[in-house]
PDB file of N, CA, C and O in Angstrom:
ATOM      1  N   MET A   1       0.483 -17.944   3.670  1.00  0.00           N
ATOM      2  CA  MET A   1       0.862 -16.564   3.232  1.00  0.00           C
ATOM      3  C   MET A   1      -0.143 -16.190   2.084  1.00  0.00           C
ATOM      4  O   MET A   1      -0.335 -16.915   1.108  1.00  0.00           O
ATOM      5  N   LYS A   2      -0.727 -15.060   2.284  1.00  0.00           N
ATOM      6  CA  LYS A   2      -1.696 -14.599   1.216  1.00  0.00           C
ATOM      7  C   LYS A   2      -0.957 -14.107  -0.029  1.00  0.00           C
ATOM      8  O   LYS A   2       0.120 -13.520   0.075  1.00  0.00           O
ATOM      9  N   LYS A   3      -1.526 -14.343  -1.176  1.00  0.00           N
ATOM     10  CA  LYS A   3      -0.986 -13.837  -2.373  1.00  0.00           C
ATOM     11  C   LYS A   3      -1.361 -12.394  -2.525  1.00  0.00           C
ATOM     12  O   LYS A   3      -2.398 -11.954  -2.029  1.00  0.00           O
ATOM     13  N   ILE A   4      -0.531 -11.663  -3.203  1.00  0.00           N
ATOM     14  CA  ILE A   4      -0.709 -10.197  -3.422  1.00  0.00           C
ATOM     15  C   ILE A   4      -2.047  -9.950  -4.005  1.00  0.00           C
ATOM     16  O   ILE A   4      -2.768  -9.071  -3.533  1.00  0.00           O
ATOM     17  N   GLU A   5      -2.430 -10.708  -5.042  1.00  0.00           N
ATOM     18  CA  GLU A   5      -3.699 -10.419  -5.731  1.00  0.00           C
ATOM     19  C   GLU A   5      -4.878 -10.611  -4.813  1.00  0.00           C
ATOM     20  O   GLU A   5      -5.875  -9.894  -4.904  1.00  0.00           O
ATOM     21  N   ALA A   6      -4.762 -11.588  -3.922  1.00  0.00           N
ATOM     22  CA  ALA A   6      -5.845 -11.778  -2.941  1.00  0.00           C
ATOM     23  C   ALA A   6      -5.965 -10.686  -1.936  1.00  0.00           C
ATOM     24  O   ALA A   6      -7.071 -10.323  -1.534  1.00  0.00           O
ATOM     25  N   ILE A   7      -4.830 -10.144  -1.514  1.00  0.00           N
ATOM     26  CA  ILE A   7      -4.863  -9.044  -0.593  1.00  0.00           C
ATOM     27  C   ILE A   7      -5.440  -7.841  -1.297  1.00  0.00           C
ATOM     28  O   ILE A   7      -6.252  -7.139  -0.695  1.00  0.00           O
ATOM     29  N   ILE A   8      -5.086  -7.562  -2.498  1.00  0.00           N
ATOM     30  CA  ILE A   8      -5.645  -6.411  -3.208  1.00  0.00           C
ATOM     31  C   ILE A   8      -7.137  -6.540  -3.433  1.00  0.00           C
ATOM     32  O   ILE A   8      -7.893  -5.593  -3.218  1.00  0.00           O
ATOM     33  N   ALA A   9      -7.559  -7.725  -3.868  1.00  0.00           N
ATOM     34  CA  ALA A   9      -9.056  -7.907  -3.991  1.00  0.00           C
ATOM     35  C   ALA A   9      -9.742  -7.674  -2.715  1.00  0.00           C
ATOM     36  O   ALA A   9     -10.799  -7.043  -2.696  1.00  0.00           O
ATOM     37  N   ALA A  10      -9.183  -8.167  -1.597  1.00  0.00           N
ATOM     38  CA  ALA A  10      -9.853  -7.971  -0.346  1.00  0.00           C
ATOM     39  C   ALA A  10      -9.878  -6.461   0.053  1.00  0.00           C
ATOM     40  O   ALA A  10     -10.841  -5.986   0.656  1.00  0.00           O
ATOM     41  N   ALA A  11      -8.825  -5.749  -0.292  1.00  0.00           N
ATOM     42  CA  ALA A  11      -8.712  -4.384   0.079  1.00  0.00           C
ATOM     43  C   ALA A  11      -9.723  -3.548  -0.749  1.00  0.00           C
ATOM     44  O   ALA A  11     -10.293  -2.573  -0.259  1.00  0.00           O
ATOM     45  N   ILE A  12      -9.923  -3.966  -2.023  1.00  0.00           N
ATOM     46  CA  ILE A  12     -10.847  -3.248  -2.860  1.00  0.00           C
ATOM     47  C   ILE A  12     -12.273  -3.355  -2.315  1.00  0.00           C
ATOM     48  O   ILE A  12     -13.027  -2.383  -2.339  1.00  0.00           O
ATOM     49  N   ASN A  13     -12.650  -4.594  -1.803  1.00  0.00           N
ATOM     50  CA  ASN A  13     -13.940  -4.883  -1.243  1.00  0.00           C
ATOM     51  C   ASN A  13     -14.177  -4.274   0.156  1.00  0.00           C
ATOM     52  O   ASN A  13     -15.298  -3.913   0.515  1.00  0.00           O
ATOM     53  N   ASN A  14     -13.060  -4.173   0.940  1.00  0.00           N
ATOM     54  CA  ASN A  14     -13.287  -3.666   2.294  1.00  0.00           C
ATOM     55  C   ASN A  14     -11.944  -2.943   2.734  1.00  0.00           C
ATOM     56  O   ASN A  14     -11.164  -3.565   3.456  1.00  0.00           O
ATOM     57  N   PRO A  15     -11.674  -1.766   2.362  1.00  0.00           N
ATOM     58  CA  PRO A  15     -10.444  -1.124   2.781  1.00  0.00           C
ATOM     59  C   PRO A  15     -10.222  -0.919   4.273  1.00  0.00           C
ATOM     60  O   PRO A  15      -9.097  -0.714   4.729  1.00  0.00           O
ATOM     61  N   ALA A  16     -11.310  -0.979   5.016  1.00  0.00           N
ATOM     62  CA  ALA A  16     -11.171  -0.839   6.491  1.00  0.00           C
ATOM     63  C   ALA A  16     -10.782  -2.072   7.197  1.00  0.00           C
ATOM     64  O   ALA A  16     -10.565  -2.034   8.408  1.00  0.00           O
ATOM     65  N   ASP A  17     -10.677  -3.208   6.491  1.00  0.00           N
ATOM     66  CA  ASP A  17     -10.397  -4.510   7.151  1.00  0.00           C
ATOM     67  C   ASP A  17      -9.091  -5.131   6.547  1.00  0.00           C
ATOM     68  O   ASP A  17      -9.030  -6.336   6.300  1.00  0.00           O
ATOM     69  N   VAL A  18      -8.068  -4.288   6.321  1.00  0.00           N
ATOM     70  CA  VAL A  18      -6.837  -4.809   5.768  1.00  0.00           C
ATOM     71  C   VAL A  18      -5.735  -4.793   6.863  1.00  0.00           C
ATOM     72  O   VAL A  18      -5.442  -3.758   7.462  1.00  0.00           O
ATOM     73  N   LEU A  19      -5.173  -5.919   7.081  1.00  0.00           N
ATOM     74  CA  LEU A  19      -4.086  -5.988   8.111  1.00  0.00           C
ATOM     75  C   LEU A  19      -2.918  -5.118   7.626  1.00  0.00           C
ATOM     76  O   LEU A  19      -2.645  -5.075   6.426  1.00  0.00           O
ATOM     77  N   PHE A  20      -2.251  -4.449   8.509  1.00  0.00           N
ATOM     78  CA  PHE A  20      -1.104  -3.562   8.237  1.00  0.00           C
ATOM     79  C   PHE A  20      -0.005  -4.443   7.612  1.00  0.00           C
ATOM     80  O   PHE A  20       0.618  -3.991   6.652  1.00  0.00           O
ATOM     81  N   SER A  21       0.274  -5.672   8.093  1.00  0.00           N
ATOM     82  CA  SER A  21       1.277  -6.527   7.559  1.00  0.00           C
ATOM     83  C   SER A  21       1.010  -6.879   6.115  1.00  0.00           C
ATOM     84  O   SER A  21       1.928  -6.934   5.297  1.00  0.00           O
ATOM     85  N   ASP A  22      -0.290  -7.124   5.795  1.00  0.00           N
ATOM     86  CA  ASP A  22      -0.652  -7.430   4.408  1.00  0.00           C
ATOM     87  C   ASP A  22      -0.410  -6.248   3.524  1.00  0.00           C
ATOM     88  O   ASP A  22       0.102  -6.385   2.413  1.00  0.00           O
ATOM     89  N   LEU A  23      -0.775  -5.084   4.008  1.00  0.00           N
ATOM     90  CA  LEU A  23      -0.553  -3.858   3.141  1.00  0.00           C
ATOM     91  C   LEU A  23       0.948  -3.631   2.936  1.00  0.00           C
ATOM     92  O   LEU A  23       1.369  -3.231   1.850  1.00  0.00           O
ATOM     93  N   CYS A  24       1.732  -3.874   3.939  1.00  0.00           N
ATOM     94  CA  CYS A  24       3.230  -3.710   3.837  1.00  0.00           C
ATOM     95  C   CYS A  24       3.677  -4.731   2.797  1.00  0.00           C
ATOM     96  O   CYS A  24       4.528  -4.397   1.971  1.00  0.00           O
ATOM     97  N   ARG A  25       3.169  -5.919   2.789  1.00  0.00           N
ATOM     98  CA  ARG A  25       3.607  -6.867   1.792  1.00  0.00           C
ATOM     99  C   ARG A  25       3.269  -6.406   0.331  1.00  0.00           C
ATOM    100  O   ARG A  25       4.053  -6.575  -0.603  1.00  0.00           O
ATOM    101  N   VAL A  26       2.055  -5.819   0.207  1.00  0.00           N
ATOM    102  CA  VAL A  26       1.661  -5.318  -1.130  1.00  0.00           C
ATOM    103  C   VAL A  26       2.596  -4.149  -1.601  1.00  0.00           C
ATOM    104  O   VAL A  26       3.092  -4.099  -2.727  1.00  0.00           O
ATOM    105  N   CYS A  27       2.765  -3.304  -0.709  1.00  0.00           N
ATOM    106  CA  CYS A  27       3.650  -2.054  -0.926  1.00  0.00           C
ATOM    107  C   CYS A  27       5.079  -2.511  -1.251  1.00  0.00           C
ATOM    108  O   CYS A  27       5.671  -1.989  -2.196  1.00  0.00           O
ATOM    109  N   ASN A  28       5.629  -3.421  -0.538  1.00  0.00           N
ATOM    110  CA  ASN A  28       6.963  -3.913  -0.827  1.00  0.00           C
ATOM    111  C   ASN A  28       7.040  -4.544  -2.208  1.00  0.00           C
ATOM    112  O   ASN A  28       8.040  -4.394  -2.910  1.00  0.00           O
ATOM    113  N   HIS A  29       5.986  -5.249  -2.595  1.00  0.00           N
ATOM    114  CA  HIS A  29       5.932  -5.899  -3.901  1.00  0.00           C
ATOM    115  C   HIS A  29       5.959  -4.829  -5.036  1.00  0.00           C
ATOM    116  O   HIS A  29       6.725  -4.976  -5.988  1.00  0.00           O
ATOM    117  N   TYR A  30       5.151  -3.784  -4.943  1.00  0.00           N
ATOM    118  CA  TYR A  30       5.042  -2.830  -5.999  1.00  0.00           C
ATOM    119  C   TYR A  30       6.021  -1.710  -5.868  1.00  0.00           C
ATOM    120  O   TYR A  30       6.428  -1.199  -6.911  1.00  0.00           O
ATOM    121  N   PHE A  31       6.444  -1.271  -4.742  1.00  0.00           N
ATOM    122  CA  PHE A  31       7.275  -0.022  -4.552  1.00  0.00           C
ATOM    123  C   PHE A  31       8.675  -0.373  -3.962  1.00  0.00           C
ATOM    124  O   PHE A  31       9.489   0.539  -3.817  1.00  0.00           O
ATOM    125  N   GLY A  32       8.969  -1.557  -3.640  1.00  0.00           N
ATOM    126  CA  GLY A  32      10.240  -1.876  -2.979  1.00  0.00           C
ATOM    127  C   GLY A  32      10.244  -1.626  -1.509  1.00  0.00           C
ATOM    128  O   GLY A  32       9.210  -1.337  -0.906  1.00  0.00           O
ATOM    129  N   GLN A  33      11.390  -1.735  -0.941  1.00  0.00           N
ATOM    130  CA  GLN A  33      11.507  -1.493   0.507  1.00  0.00           C
ATOM    131  C   GLN A  33      11.143   0.030   0.831  1.00  0.00           C
ATOM    132  O   GLN A  33      11.393   0.922   0.022  1.00  0.00           O
ATOM    133  N   PRO A  34      10.583   0.251   1.970  1.00  0.00           N
ATOM    134  CA  PRO A  34      10.257   1.695   2.266  1.00  0.00           C
ATOM    135  C   PRO A  34      11.490   2.463   2.533  1.00  0.00           C
ATOM    136  O   PRO A  34      12.476   1.936   3.048  1.00  0.00           O
ATOM    137  N   ARG A  35      11.440   3.739   2.177  1.00  0.00           N
ATOM    138  CA  ARG A  35      12.560   4.632   2.448  1.00  0.00           C
ATOM    139  C   ARG A  35      12.597   5.019   3.894  1.00  0.00           C
ATOM    140  O   ARG A  35      13.630   5.461   4.397  1.00  0.00           O
ATOM    141  N   GLN A  36      11.462   4.857   4.588  1.00  0.00           N
ATOM    142  CA  GLN A  36      11.392   5.189   5.974  1.00  0.00           C
ATOM    143  C   GLN A  36      10.593   4.161   6.650  1.00  0.00           C
ATOM    144  O   GLN A  36       9.488   3.827   6.222  1.00  0.00           O
ATOM    145  N   GLN A  37      11.149   3.636   7.734  1.00  0.00           N
ATOM    146  CA  GLN A  37      10.365   2.691   8.545  1.00  0.00           C
ATOM    147  C   GLN A  37      11.000   2.835   9.946  1.00  0.00           C
ATOM    148  O   GLN A  37      12.009   3.518  10.123  1.00  0.00           O
ATOM    149  N   GLY A  38      10.377   2.171  10.925  1.00  0.00           N
ATOM    150  CA  GLY A  38      10.843   2.199  12.321  1.00  0.00           C
ATOM    151  C   GLY A  38      10.150   3.272  13.200  1.00  0.00           C
ATOM    152  O   GLY A  38      10.222   3.251  14.429  1.00  0.00           O
ATOM    153  N   THR A  39       9.471   4.216  12.492  1.00  0.00           N
ATOM    154  CA  THR A  39       8.589   5.167  13.192  1.00  0.00           C
ATOM    155  C   THR A  39       7.147   4.638  13.052  1.00  0.00           C
ATOM    156  O   THR A  39       6.957   3.479  12.682  1.00  0.00           O
ATOM    157  N   SER A  40       6.198   5.416  13.323  1.00  0.00           N
ATOM    158  CA  SER A  40       4.822   5.018  13.193  1.00  0.00           C
ATOM    159  C   SER A  40       4.394   4.917  11.690  1.00  0.00           C
ATOM    160  O   SER A  40       3.351   4.340  11.380  1.00  0.00           O
ATOM    161  N   HIS A  41       5.177   5.460  10.813  1.00  0.00           N
ATOM    162  CA  HIS A  41       4.856   5.492   9.388  1.00  0.00           C
ATOM    163  C   HIS A  41       5.847   4.633   8.558  1.00  0.00           C
ATOM    164  O   HIS A  41       6.984   4.410   8.972  1.00  0.00           O
ATOM    165  N   ARG A  42       5.395   4.170   7.403  1.00  0.00           N
ATOM    166  CA  ARG A  42       6.282   3.590   6.386  1.00  0.00           C
ATOM    167  C   ARG A  42       6.018   4.378   5.133  1.00  0.00           C
ATOM    168  O   ARG A  42       4.886   4.485   4.661  1.00  0.00           O
ATOM    169  N   VAL A  43       7.132   4.949   4.585  1.00  0.00           N
ATOM    170  CA  VAL A  43       7.006   5.805   3.403  1.00  0.00           C
ATOM    171  C   VAL A  43       7.716   5.137   2.274  1.00  0.00           C
ATOM    172  O   VAL A  43       8.887   4.782   2.413  1.00  0.00           O
ATOM    173  N   TYR A  44       7.052   4.948   1.144  1.00  0.00           N
ATOM    174  CA  TYR A  44       7.593   4.306  -0.023  1.00  0.00           C
ATOM    175  C   TYR A  44       7.831   5.231  -1.116  1.00  0.00           C
ATOM    176  O   TYR A  44       7.098   6.211  -1.249  1.00  0.00           O
ATOM    177  N   ARG A  45       8.847   4.991  -1.952  1.00  0.00           N
ATOM    178  CA  ARG A  45       9.170   5.750  -3.140  1.00  0.00           C
ATOM    179  C   ARG A  45       8.264   5.437  -4.217  1.00  0.00           C
ATOM    180  O   ARG A  45       7.907   4.270  -4.381  1.00  0.00           O
ATOM    181  N   THR A  46       7.839   6.407  -5.000  1.00  0.00           N
ATOM    182  CA  THR A  46       7.108   6.133  -6.236  1.00  0.00           C
ATOM    183  C   THR A  46       7.846   6.819  -7.353  1.00  0.00           C
ATOM    184  O   THR A  46       8.611   7.757  -7.134  1.00  0.00           O
ATOM    185  N   PRO A  47       7.590   6.309  -8.632  1.00  0.00           N
ATOM    186  CA  PRO A  47       8.321   6.882  -9.691  1.00  0.00           C
ATOM    187  C   PRO A  47       7.850   8.252 -10.200  1.00  0.00           C
ATOM    188  O   PRO A  47       8.313   8.768 -11.217  1.00  0.00           O
ATOM    189  N   TRP A  48       6.884   8.820  -9.418  1.00  0.00           N
ATOM    190  CA  TRP A  48       6.323  10.164  -9.770  1.00  0.00           C
ATOM    191  C   TRP A  48       6.361  11.030  -8.538  1.00  0.00           C
ATOM    192  O   TRP A  48       6.490  10.513  -7.428  1.00  0.00           O
ATOM    193  N   GLN A  49       6.256  12.302  -8.696  1.00  0.00           N
ATOM    194  CA  GLN A  49       6.188  13.205  -7.518  1.00  0.00           C
ATOM    195  C   GLN A  49       4.742  13.495  -7.251  1.00  0.00           C
ATOM    196  O   GLN A  49       3.942  13.478  -8.186  1.00  0.00           O
ATOM    197  N   GLY A  50       4.374  13.754  -6.059  1.00  0.00           N
ATOM    198  CA  GLY A  50       3.109  14.123  -5.644  1.00  0.00           C
ATOM    199  C   GLY A  50       2.118  12.974  -5.419  1.00  0.00           C
ATOM    200  O   GLY A  50       2.509  11.860  -5.067  1.00  0.00           O
ATOM    201  N   ASP A  51       0.880  13.255  -5.620  1.00  0.00           N
ATOM    202  CA  ASP A  51      -0.129  12.189  -5.180  1.00  0.00           C
ATOM    203  C   ASP A  51      -0.283  11.203  -6.438  1.00  0.00           C
ATOM    204  O   ASP A  51      -0.008  11.580  -7.578  1.00  0.00           O
ATOM    205  N   PRO A  52      -0.716   9.987  -6.160  1.00  0.00           N
ATOM    206  CA  PRO A  52      -0.946   9.445  -4.781  1.00  0.00           C
ATOM    207  C   PRO A  52       0.340   9.032  -4.169  1.00  0.00           C
ATOM    208  O   PRO A  52       1.160   8.338  -4.769  1.00  0.00           O
ATOM    209  N   ARG A  53       0.502   9.486  -2.931  1.00  0.00           N
ATOM    210  CA  ARG A  53       1.692   9.126  -2.159  1.00  0.00           C
ATOM    211  C   ARG A  53       1.434   7.749  -1.489  1.00  0.00           C
ATOM    212  O   ARG A  53       0.298   7.308  -1.317  1.00  0.00           O
ATOM    213  N   VAL A  54       2.475   7.155  -1.153  1.00  0.00           N
ATOM    214  CA  VAL A  54       2.378   5.823  -0.443  1.00  0.00           C
ATOM    215  C   VAL A  54       3.071   6.012   0.900  1.00  0.00           C
ATOM    216  O   VAL A  54       4.283   5.852   1.041  1.00  0.00           O
ATOM    217  N   ASN A  55       2.244   6.360   1.875  1.00  0.00           N
ATOM    218  CA  ASN A  55       2.631   6.612   3.221  1.00  0.00           C
ATOM    219  C   ASN A  55       1.639   5.882   4.110  1.00  0.00           C
ATOM    220  O   ASN A  55       0.494   6.323   4.207  1.00  0.00           O
ATOM    221  N   ILE A  56       2.023   4.759   4.782  1.00  0.00           N
ATOM    222  CA  ILE A  56       1.067   3.990   5.573  1.00  0.00           C
ATOM    223  C   ILE A  56       1.463   3.950   7.023  1.00  0.00           C
ATOM    224  O   ILE A  56       2.622   4.129   7.395  1.00  0.00           O
ATOM    225  N   GLN A  57       0.392   3.694   7.871  1.00  0.00           N
ATOM    226  CA  GLN A  57       0.680   3.571   9.347  1.00  0.00           C
ATOM    227  C   GLN A  57      -0.391   2.623   9.959  1.00  0.00           C
ATOM    228  O   GLN A  57      -1.479   2.408   9.424  1.00  0.00           O
ATOM    229  N   LYS A  58       0.000   2.107  11.066  1.00  0.00           N
ATOM    230  CA  LYS A  58      -0.872   1.177  11.738  1.00  0.00           C
ATOM    231  C   LYS A  58      -2.039   1.845  12.443  1.00  0.00           C
ATOM    232  O   LYS A  58      -1.935   2.998  12.860  1.00  0.00           O
ATOM    233  N   SER A  59      -3.115   1.154  12.577  1.00  0.00           N
ATOM    234  CA  SER A  59      -4.216   1.580  13.454  1.00  0.00           C
ATOM    235  C   SER A  59      -4.623   0.258  14.168  1.00  0.00           C
ATOM    236  O   SER A  59      -5.498  -0.474  13.706  1.00  0.00           O
ATOM    237  N   GLY A  60      -3.959  -0.008  15.293  1.00  0.00           N
ATOM    238  CA  GLY A  60      -4.185  -1.303  15.886  1.00  0.00           C
ATOM    239  C   GLY A  60      -3.300  -2.246  15.055  1.00  0.00           C
ATOM    240  O   GLY A  60      -2.132  -1.951  14.802  1.00  0.00           O
ATOM    241  N   ASN A  61      -3.870  -3.378  14.638  1.00  0.00           N
ATOM    242  CA  ASN A  61      -3.141  -4.261  13.760  1.00  0.00           C
ATOM    243  C   ASN A  61      -3.608  -4.056  12.303  1.00  0.00           C
ATOM    244  O   ASN A  61      -3.188  -4.791  11.409  1.00  0.00           O
ATOM    245  N   LYS A  62      -4.418  -3.121  12.086  1.00  0.00           N
ATOM    246  CA  LYS A  62      -5.000  -2.861  10.718  1.00  0.00           C
ATOM    247  C   LYS A  62      -4.332  -1.669  10.104  1.00  0.00           C
ATOM    248  O   LYS A  62      -3.676  -0.910  10.818  1.00  0.00           O
ATOM    249  N   ALA A  63      -4.461  -1.471   8.856  1.00  0.00           N
ATOM    250  CA  ALA A  63      -4.021  -0.267   8.134  1.00  0.00           C
ATOM    251  C   ALA A  63      -5.193   0.708   8.087  1.00  0.00           C
ATOM    252  O   ALA A  63      -6.361   0.319   8.078  1.00  0.00           O
ATOM    253  N   LYS A  64      -4.836   1.986   8.058  1.00  0.00           N
ATOM    254  CA  LYS A  64      -5.958   2.966   7.905  1.00  0.00           C
ATOM    255  C   LYS A  64      -6.575   2.906   6.596  1.00  0.00           C
ATOM    256  O   LYS A  64      -5.900   2.795   5.573  1.00  0.00           O
ATOM    257  N   ALA A  65      -7.923   2.980   6.598  1.00  0.00           N
ATOM    258  CA  ALA A  65      -8.723   2.750   5.404  1.00  0.00           C
ATOM    259  C   ALA A  65      -8.392   3.781   4.282  1.00  0.00           C
ATOM    260  O   ALA A  65      -8.305   3.423   3.108  1.00  0.00           O
ATOM    261  N   TYR A  66      -8.207   5.089   4.684  1.00  0.00           N
ATOM    262  CA  TYR A  66      -7.930   6.084   3.610  1.00  0.00           C
ATOM    263  C   TYR A  66      -6.558   5.767   3.018  1.00  0.00           C
ATOM    264  O   TYR A  66      -6.386   5.926   1.810  1.00  0.00           O
ATOM    265  N   GLN A  67      -5.615   5.347   3.769  1.00  0.00           N
ATOM    266  CA  GLN A  67      -4.287   5.014   3.232  1.00  0.00           C
ATOM    267  C   GLN A  67      -4.341   3.750   2.333  1.00  0.00           C
ATOM    268  O   GLN A  67      -3.620   3.663   1.339  1.00  0.00           O
ATOM    269  N   VAL A  68      -5.177   2.808   2.686  1.00  0.00           N
ATOM    270  CA  VAL A  68      -5.389   1.641   1.791  1.00  0.00           C
ATOM    271  C   VAL A  68      -5.839   2.147   0.474  1.00  0.00           C
ATOM    272  O   VAL A  68      -5.321   1.713  -0.555  1.00  0.00           O
ATOM    273  N   LYS A  69      -6.792   3.059   0.450  1.00  0.00           N
ATOM    274  CA  LYS A  69      -7.346   3.581  -0.849  1.00  0.00           C
ATOM    275  C   LYS A  69      -6.264   4.328  -1.571  1.00  0.00           C
ATOM    276  O   LYS A  69      -6.228   4.250  -2.799  1.00  0.00           O
ATOM    277  N   GLN A  70      -5.367   5.052  -0.915  1.00  0.00           N
ATOM    278  CA  GLN A  70      -4.311   5.731  -1.574  1.00  0.00           C
ATOM    279  C   GLN A  70      -3.312   4.708  -2.222  1.00  0.00           C
ATOM    280  O   GLN A  70      -2.824   4.925  -3.331  1.00  0.00           O
ATOM    281  N   VAL A  71      -3.037   3.622  -1.514  1.00  0.00           N
ATOM    282  CA  VAL A  71      -2.168   2.550  -2.039  1.00  0.00           C
ATOM    283  C   VAL A  71      -2.805   1.948  -3.285  1.00  0.00           C
ATOM    284  O   VAL A  71      -2.111   1.667  -4.262  1.00  0.00           O
ATOM    285  N   LEU A  72      -4.061   1.757  -3.259  1.00  0.00           N
ATOM    286  CA  LEU A  72      -4.794   1.137  -4.416  1.00  0.00           C
ATOM    287  C   LEU A  72      -4.679   2.057  -5.670  1.00  0.00           C
ATOM    288  O   LEU A  72      -4.444   1.601  -6.789  1.00  0.00           O
ATOM    289  N   LYS A  73      -4.861   3.379  -5.408  1.00  0.00           N
ATOM    290  CA  LYS A  73      -4.763   4.357  -6.487  1.00  0.00           C
ATOM    291  C   LYS A  73      -3.325   4.402  -6.991  1.00  0.00           C
ATOM    292  O   LYS A  73      -3.114   4.565  -8.193  1.00  0.00           O
ATOM    293  N   ALA A  74      -2.347   4.266  -6.136  1.00  0.00           N
ATOM    294  CA  ALA A  74      -0.934   4.348  -6.564  1.00  0.00           C
ATOM    295  C   ALA A  74      -0.583   3.032  -7.388  1.00  0.00           C
ATOM    296  O   ALA A  74       0.159   3.072  -8.369  1.00  0.00           O
ATOM    297  N   ILE A  75      -1.139   1.925  -6.942  1.00  0.00           N
ATOM    298  CA  ILE A  75      -0.956   0.680  -7.748  1.00  0.00           C
ATOM    299  C   ILE A  75      -1.560   0.777  -9.144  1.00  0.00           C
ATOM    300  O   ILE A  75      -0.953   0.348 -10.125  1.00  0.00           O
ATOM    301  N   SER A  76      -2.730   1.331  -9.220  1.00  0.00           N
ATOM    302  CA  SER A  76      -3.398   1.558 -10.467  1.00  0.00           C
ATOM    303  C   SER A  76      -2.625   2.482 -11.371  1.00  0.00           C
ATOM    304  O   SER A  76      -2.492   2.221 -12.566  1.00  0.00           O
ATOM    305  N   ARG A  77      -2.126   3.534 -10.826  1.00  0.00           N
ATOM    306  CA  ARG A  77      -1.314   4.466 -11.627  1.00  0.00           C
ATOM    307  C   ARG A  77       0.004   3.718 -12.022  1.00  0.00           C
ATOM    308  O   ARG A  77       0.408   3.843 -13.178  1.00  0.00           O
ATOM    309  N   MET A  78       0.641   3.009 -11.200  1.00  0.00           N
ATOM    310  CA  MET A  78       1.823   2.219 -11.505  1.00  0.00           C
ATOM    311  C   MET A  78       1.541   1.302 -12.692  1.00  0.00           C
ATOM    312  O   MET A  78       2.283   1.334 -13.673  1.00  0.00           O
ATOM    313  N   GLU A  79       0.481   0.482 -12.628  1.00  0.00           N
ATOM    314  CA  GLU A  79       0.171  -0.422 -13.582  1.00  0.00           C
ATOM    315  C   GLU A  79      -0.147   0.293 -15.015  1.00  0.00           C
ATOM    316  O   GLU A  79       0.203  -0.228 -16.074  1.00  0.00           O
ATOM    317  N   LYS A  80      -0.790   1.438 -14.953  1.00  0.00           N
ATOM    318  CA  LYS A  80      -1.069   2.124 -16.173  1.00  0.00           C
ATOM    319  C   LYS A  80       0.152   2.762 -16.833  1.00  0.00           C
ATOM    320  O   LYS A  80       0.279   2.760 -18.058  1.00  0.00           O
ATOM    321  N   GLU A  81       1.099   3.340 -15.960  1.00  0.00           N
ATOM    322  CA  GLU A  81       2.199   4.056 -16.498  1.00  0.00           C
ATOM    323  C   GLU A  81       3.458   3.216 -16.684  1.00  0.00           C
ATOM    324  O   GLU A  81       4.344   3.539 -17.475  1.00  0.00           O
ATOM    325  N   HIS A  82       3.500   2.137 -15.932  1.00  0.00           N
ATOM    326  CA  HIS A  82       4.767   1.303 -15.991  1.00  0.00           C
ATOM    327  C   HIS A  82       4.565  -0.126 -16.339  1.00  0.00           C
ATOM    328  O   HIS A  82       5.532  -0.880 -16.446  1.00  0.00           O
ATOM    329  N   GLY A  83       3.339  -0.528 -16.521  1.00  0.00           N
ATOM    330  CA  GLY A  83       2.976  -1.910 -16.833  1.00  0.00           C
ATOM    331  C   GLY A  83       3.392  -2.911 -15.868  1.00  0.00           C
ATOM    332  O   GLY A  83       3.677  -4.042 -16.260  1.00  0.00           O
ATOM    333  N   LYS A  84       3.453  -2.585 -14.604  1.00  0.00           N
ATOM    334  CA  LYS A  84       3.821  -3.557 -13.534  1.00  0.00           C
ATOM    335  C   LYS A  84       2.624  -4.312 -13.075  1.00  0.00           C
ATOM    336  O   LYS A  84       2.732  -5.163 -12.192  1.00  0.00           O
TER     337      LYS A  84
END
């Protein structure tokens, strides 16, 4: 099982090559369980309103690159504002 830090480092280097399951693991770690799942999207709650939103979906077995970038921005904001 990959560590969260390793997944994030790989996502920063190549956002187009992140497994959806790995991105889910990262999102669950930072944002808790998704408020919506079971459809094609997983939507996570954030402590702020608006962007960056955390809404991810599969593209094959990978996550969509633009959504990986949004998750990375949200993690950065979370760390700055909430010290997580």
